[in-house]
N, CA, C and O atoms as a MOPAC input file, in Angstrom:
PM7 MOZYME 1SCF
protein

 N      7.18200 1    25.83100 1    19.68400 1
 C      6.69400 1    24.99200 1    20.81300 1
 C      5.38700 1    24.83500 1    20.91200 1
 O      5.06700 1    24.12100 1    21.86300 1
 N      4.47000 1    25.26500 1    20.24100 1
 C      3.07500 1    25.13700 1    19.81800 1
 C      2.59700 1    23.87300 1    20.13400 1
 O      3.24200 1    22.97900 1    19.58600 1
 N      1.56700 1    23.45800 1    20.92200 1
 C      0.80400 1    22.91900 1    21.17600 1
 C      1.63900 1    21.42700 1    22.44400 1
 O      1.17600 1    20.30300 1    22.63600 1
 N      3.37600 1    22.26000 1    23.27400 1
 C      3.73600 1    20.61800 1    23.45500 1
 C      2.92900 1    20.72700 1    24.95000 1
 O      2.20800 1    21.72200 1    25.01700 1
 N      2.93600 1    19.96600 1    26.01200 1
 C      2.33700 1    19.29500 1    26.81200 1
 C      3.03700 1    19.54500 1    28.28700 1
 O      4.23400 1    19.35300 1    28.49900 1
 N      2.20800 1    19.94600 1    29.14400 1
 C      3.38400 1    20.07400 1    30.46800 1
 C      3.09000 1    18.72200 1    31.04300 1
 O      2.06300 1    18.11200 1    30.74500 1
 N      3.86500 1    18.32000 1    31.74900 1
 C      3.86800 1    17.41000 1    32.89900 1
 C      3.91700 1    17.39100 1    34.19100 1
 O      4.75900 1    18.06700 1    34.78300 1
 N      3.12200 1    16.70100 1    34.77300 1
 C      2.74300 1    16.73700 1    35.95200 1
 C      3.59700 1    16.11600 1    36.98200 1
 O      4.06900 1    15.01000 1    36.71900 1
 N      3.85700 1    16.65800 1    38.09400 1
 C      4.58000 1    16.31300 1    39.10100 1
 C      4.20500 1    15.33500 1    39.82700 1
 O      3.62600 1    15.49300 1    40.90200 1
 N      4.49900 1    14.18600 1    39.31300 1
 C      4.42000 1    13.04400 1    39.92900 1
 C      4.47800 1    13.02800 1    41.44500 1
 O      3.48500 1    12.52800 1    41.97500 1
 N      5.53000 1    13.51400 1    42.33900 1
 C      5.06600 1    13.27700 1    43.57900 1
 C      4.37600 1    14.13900 1    44.14000 1
 O      4.09100 1    14.07200 1    45.33600 1
 N      3.95900 1    15.19200 1    43.27200 1
 C      2.90600 1    16.00100 1    44.23300 1
 C      1.51300 1    15.43900 1    43.88700 1
 O      0.51200 1    15.86000 1    44.46600 1
 N      1.45500 1    14.45800 1    42.91200 1
 C     -0.01700 1    14.36000 1    42.05900 1
 C     -0.60800 1    13.19300 1    43.35400 1
 O     -1.80000 1    13.29100 1    43.64600 1
 N      0.22900 1    12.14000 1    44.08000 1
 C      0.63500 1    11.18800 1    45.03600 1
 C      0.11500 1    12.30900 1    45.90900 1
 O     -1.06000 1    12.51700 1    45.60700 1
 N      0.41600 1    12.89100 1    46.61000 1
 C      0.18600 1    13.07800 1    47.88000 1
 C     -0.39200 1    14.91700 1    48.48600 1
 O     -0.10600 1    15.41100 1    49.57700 1
 N     -1.34200 1    15.66500 1    47.23100 1
 C     -2.25200 1    16.21100 1    47.53400 1
 C     -3.83100 1    15.84700 1    46.52900 1
 O     -3.78200 1    15.14100 1    45.52200 1
 N     -4.84600 1    16.33500 1    46.92900 1
 C     -6.23400 1    15.80100 1    45.76000 1
 C     -6.40800 1    17.34700 1    45.52300 1
 O     -6.20500 1    18.21600 1    46.37100 1
 N     -6.83400 1    17.54900 1    44.17500 1
 C     -7.98800 1    18.96500 1    44.19900 1
 C     -9.17600 1    19.34300 1    44.35000 1
 O     -9.60400 1    19.73200 1    43.26300 1
 N     -9.97800 1    19.43200 1    45.20600 1
 C    -10.65700 1    19.81300 1    45.34900 1
 C    -12.03400 1    20.32600 1    44.19200 1
 O    -11.74500 1    21.00100 1    43.20400 1
 N    -13.30800 1    19.96500 1    44.43300 1
 C    -14.34300 1    20.93800 1    43.32800 1
 C    -14.08100 1    22.02800 1    43.01000 1
 O    -13.94900 1    22.49200 1    41.87700 1
 N    -13.92300 1    22.84300 1    44.69000 1
 C    -13.93900 1    24.09600 1    44.73400 1
 C    -12.66000 1    25.03800 1    44.29100 1
 O    -12.61000 1    26.18800 1    43.85600 1
 N    -11.58400 1    23.99600 1    44.60700 1
 C    -10.06800 1    24.40500 1    44.28200 1
 C     -9.34700 1    24.44400 1    44.91100 1
 O     -8.27900 1    24.92300 1    44.53000 1
 N     -9.53000 1    23.83400 1    46.62700 1
 C     -8.69400 1    23.74100 1    47.58600 1
 C     -7.43400 1    23.01800 1    47.43200 1
 O     -7.35200 1    22.63200 1    46.26600 1
 N     -6.34200 1    22.64800 1    48.17800 1
 C     -5.55000 1    21.72700 1    47.89900 1
 C     -5.45600 1    20.92700 1    49.54500 1
 O     -5.31700 1    21.46300 1    50.64400 1
 N     -5.60700 1    19.32200 1    49.15200 1
 C     -5.68800 1    18.96100 1    50.25000 1
 C     -5.23700 1    17.88300 1    50.39300 1
 O     -5.39400 1    17.03500 1    49.51300 1
 N     -4.44700 1    17.57500 1    51.71600 1
 C     -3.68300 1    16.51700 1    51.97600 1
 C     -3.69500 1    16.10800 1    52.78400 1
 O     -4.49800 1    16.74700 1    53.46500 1
 N     -3.12100 1    14.97400 1    53.59100 1
 C     -2.56200 1    13.79300 1    54.76100 1
 C     -1.82600 1    14.37900 1    55.41700 1
 O     -0.89900 1    15.13000 1    55.11600 1
 N     -2.44000 1    13.86800 1    56.89300 1
 C     -1.56000 1    14.78600 1    58.11200 1
 C     -0.30300 1    13.66300 1    58.14500 1
 O     -0.40500 1    12.49500 1    57.76900 1
 N      1.05600 1    14.38400 1    58.75500 1
 C      1.95600 1    13.69000 1    58.44200 1
 C      1.84100 1    13.14000 1    60.48500 1
 O      1.27200 1    13.55800 1    61.49300 1
 N      2.84200 1    11.93200 1    60.08400 1
 C      3.41100 1    11.32900 1    61.88100 1
 C      2.32300 1     9.97300 1    62.12600 1
 O      2.08500 1     9.51400 1    63.24400 1
 N      1.80600 1     9.51600 1    61.00900 1
 C      0.72000 1     8.05100 1    61.40800 1
 C      1.22300 1     7.29500 1    61.06700 1
 O      0.59700 1     6.23500 1    61.06500 1
 N      2.52700 1     7.26000 1    60.59300 1
 C      3.01800 1     5.80900 1    59.97900 1
 C      3.41900 1     4.51300 1    60.75900 1
 O      3.22400 1     3.31900 1    60.53300 1
 N      4.25700 1     5.41300 1    62.08600 1
 C      4.74400 1     4.66400 1    62.99100 1
 C      5.01700 1     5.12500 1    64.33400 1
 O      4.80700 1     6.27400 1    64.72300 1
 N      5.46400 1     4.23800 1    64.98400 1
 C      5.82200 1     4.70900 1    66.56600 1
 C      4.49300 1     5.36300 1    67.12000 1
 O      4.47400 1     6.55900 1    67.41000 1
 N      3.69500 1     4.78100 1    67.21900 1
 C      2.13100 1     4.64000 1    67.22000 1
 C      1.24100 1     4.33600 1    68.71400 1
 O      0.06600 1     4.51800 1    69.03100 1
 N      2.65100 1     3.68800 1    69.55600 1
 C      1.69700 1     3.05900 1    71.07400 1
 C      1.89800 1     4.26800 1    71.92800 1
 O      1.27300 1     4.29500 1    72.98800 1
 N      2.62000 1     5.20000 1    71.64900 1
 C      2.95900 1     6.57900 1    72.61000 1
 C      2.22800 1     7.26500 1    72.14600 1
 O      1.88900 1     8.01200 1    73.06400 1
 N      1.55400 1     7.62600 1    70.99900 1
 C      0.65000 1     8.47200 1    70.90600 1
 C     -1.21600 1     8.20000 1    71.72100 1
 O     -1.90600 1     7.24300 1    72.07100 1
 N     -1.29000 1     9.18600 1    71.69700 1
 C     -2.84900 1     8.77000 1    72.33400 1
 C     -3.90000 1     8.48300 1    70.98200 1
 O     -3.71700 1     8.66800 1    69.77900 1
 N     -4.90500 1     8.02700 1    71.63600 1
 C     -6.16900 1     7.48600 1    70.21300 1
 C     -6.76800 1     8.66100 1    69.97300 1
 O     -7.35600 1     8.79100 1    68.89900 1
 N     -6.74100 1     9.67700 1    70.85700 1
 C     -7.60200 1    11.48800 1    70.38700 1
 C     -6.86400 1    11.69800 1    69.08600 1
 O     -7.36400 1    12.02700 1    68.01100 1
 N     -5.01900 1    11.34300 1    69.47700 1
 C     -4.41900 1    12.10600 1    68.11800 1
 C     -4.16200 1    11.21600 1    67.56500 1
 O     -3.49100 1    11.63000 1    66.62000 1
 N     -4.27600 1     9.73600 1    67.46900 1
 C     -4.37700 1     8.92600 1    65.91100 1
 C     -5.60100 1     9.18300 1    65.59300 1
 O     -5.57500 1    10.12300 1    64.79900 1
 N     -6.73100 1     8.82500 1    65.80500 1
 C     -8.02800 1     9.30200 1    65.38400 1
 C     -8.02100 1    10.89800 1    64.31300 1
 O     -8.75600 1    11.01600 1    63.33300 1
 N     -7.05600 1    11.96800 1    64.77400 1
 C     -7.23400 1    13.33600 1    64.41000 1
 C     -6.28200 1    13.09700 1    63.00600 1
 O     -6.25100 1    13.91700 1    62.08900 1
 N     -5.48400 1    11.76800 1    63.01900 1
 C     -4.57500 1    11.57100 1    61.75800 1
 C     -5.43300 1    11.18400 1    60.36800 1
 O     -4.98700 1    11.39500 1    59.24000 1
 N     -6.45300 1    10.71300 1    60.58500 1
 C     -7.08800 1    10.21900 1    59.70100 1
 C     -7.84300 1    11.18300 1    58.63100 1
 O     -8.08400 1    11.20900 1    57.42500 1
 N     -8.09100 1    12.03200 1    59.90900 1
 C     -8.82000 1    13.68600 1    58.64100 1
 C     -7.68700 1    14.36900 1    57.68700 1
 O     -6.54100 1    14.78500 1    57.85800 1
 N     -8.31200 1    14.30000 1    56.93800 1
 C     -7.38100 1    15.03200 1    55.76500 1
 C     -7.40300 1    16.77600 1    56.38700 1
 O     -8.33900 1    17.11800 1    57.10900 1
 N     -6.45500 1    17.62900 1    56.07400 1
 C     -6.32600 1    18.76900 1    56.23200 1
 C     -6.05200 1    19.81300 1    55.12300 1
 O     -5.10100 1    19.39900 1    54.46200 1
 N     -6.47500 1    20.93400 1    54.67800 1
 C     -6.46500 1    21.97600 1    53.79700 1
 C     -4.99100 1    22.36300 1    54.28600 1
 O     -4.49200 1    22.35200 1    55.41100 1
 N     -4.34400 1    22.79800 1    52.71200 1
 C     -3.02400 1    23.28400 1    52.45500 1
 C     -3.36100 1    24.97400 1    52.28900 1
 O     -4.36600 1    25.37700 1    51.70200 1
 N     -2.49300 1    25.74400 1    52.82000 1
 C     -2.38600 1    26.82300 1    53.21000 1
 C     -2.63900 1    27.66000 1    51.81900 1
 O     -2.16000 1    26.96000 1    50.92700 1
 N     -3.08400 1    28.63200 1    51.36100 1
 C     -3.63900 1    29.40300 1    50.15200 1
 C     -2.08300 1    29.30600 1    49.70500 1
 O     -1.64400 1    28.37500 1    49.02900 1
 N     -1.12100 1    30.66600 1    50.29100 1
 C      0.47300 1    30.72600 1    49.38400 1
 C      0.84700 1    29.13900 1    49.26000 1
 O      0.85000 1    28.91900 1    48.04800 1
 N      1.18700 1    27.84100 1    50.01100 1
 C      1.59600 1    26.62000 1    49.31200 1
 C      1.08900 1    26.26800 1    48.32600 1
 O      1.57200 1    25.71500 1    47.33800 1
 N     -0.23600 1    26.67700 1    48.62900 1
 C     -1.32500 1    25.58600 1    47.18500 1
 C     -1.44200 1    26.03600 1    46.02300 1
 O     -1.70500 1    25.18600 1    45.17200 1
 N     -1.30800 1    27.39000 1    45.58000 1
 C     -0.49600 1    28.39900 1    44.60600 1
 C      0.42300 1    27.30000 1    43.42200 1
 O      0.32200 1    26.92300 1    42.25500 1
 N      1.42700 1    27.10000 1    44.73200 1
 C      2.98500 1    26.17000 1    44.06600 1
 C      2.64500 1    24.83500 1    43.86700 1
 O      3.27600 1    24.13900 1    43.07100 1
 N      1.61600 1    24.37300 1    44.57900 1
 C      1.31200 1    22.91000 1    44.53400 1
 C      0.67200 1    22.85800 1    43.45900 1
 O      0.97100 1    22.00400 1    42.62400 1
 N     -0.55300 1    23.93800 1    43.19700 1
 C     -1.32300 1    23.99600 1    41.44400 1
 C     -0.32500 1    23.77100 1    40.47100 1
 O     -0.46200 1    22.90800 1    39.60400 1
 N      0.64400 1    24.47600 1    40.55900 1
 C      1.26100 1    25.02500 1    39.33400 1
 C      1.35100 1    23.28800 1    38.98500 1
 O      0.68000 1    22.59900 1    38.21700 1
 N      2.48600 1    22.94100 1    39.90900 1
 C      2.83900 1    21.48500 1    39.71800 1
 C      1.48000 1    20.27000 1    39.46700 1
 O      1.77200 1    19.10300 1    39.20600 1
 N      0.47500 1    20.57700 1    39.54700 1
 C     -0.34700 1    19.67400 1    38.51700 1
 C     -1.64800 1    20.41600 1    37.98900 1
 O     -2.82100 1    20.44900 1    38.35900 1
 N     -0.65600 1    21.20700 1    36.58800 1
 C     -1.52300 1    21.50400 1    35.55300 1
 C     -3.08500 1    21.01200 1    35.30000 1
 O     -4.00400 1    21.79800 1    35.07000 1
 N     -3.21900 1    19.64600 1    35.37900 1
 C     -4.76500 1    19.17300 1    34.62200 1
 C     -5.44500 1    18.19200 1    36.16200 1
 O     -6.00500 1    17.09600 1    36.15400 1
 N     -5.13900 1    19.04300 1    37.28500 1
 C     -6.32600 1    18.41500 1    38.41500 1
 C     -7.23100 1    19.46900 1    38.55600 1
 O     -8.20600 1    19.35000 1    39.29700 1

């Protein structure tokens, strides 16, 4: 089976981005609805990206072979 291409996991591709240095970025959870009870500081913090932990990043990178 030489020359067979691997497929990118589309769900992972939509949720994560790989930085130039090889780190995995993600967006924060709990920012979509029921926002009235959350403080402005907390909602502002949701807008920032976050980095995935190293152990989980390895498995995510396997799902995105061409990223």
